N, C-alpha and C positions, 0 to 999 in steps of 0.2 A: 067783650070790650070792643069799641069802635076802632077802626084802623086810623092811624095817624097819617095825615096827608103831608108829603114832603117831596122836594125835588131831589133828594139824595138817592143815590143808587142803593138798592137793597142788596147787601152782601151776606145776608144770612145764608148759611149753608155753603158758602164759597171757602174753600180751603186756603190757607196762606200760600200753598204752592201754586194753586190756580191763580190767586190774586197776583202773584209775582209775574205771571205770563200774560196779564191783561195789559194792553197798550195804555199807557198813562194818559193819553188824550181822551180815552173813554171816560176816565174818572175825573178829568179836570174840572168839569162843571160842578160835580158833586163837592169836590174839594173846595172850590171857590165859594159855594153856598155854605159849606160848613165854616169856613174861615170868617165869612160875613157874620154868621151867627155868634161866633166867638168874639169878634170885634164889637158887636152890638147885642149883648145878651138881653137887654131889656126888651127889645123888639122880638125876641125869640120866645118869650114867656107870656102867657096870657095872664090877665088880671086874676090873681088868686082870691081876691076878696068877693068875687061874684060867683064863686062855686057854691052850689046848693047841696 
């Protein structure tokens, strides 16, 4: 499966304890990107009709 390109920080393998210790400014850009995607979901989803 091809990797998904994203500006979000990959938190796979990061424990909740480790996540709590990360400076929030490090994650701020990813959070803003995520919130933008939530606010504009149509822009986050590709055209499902062109899938072969």
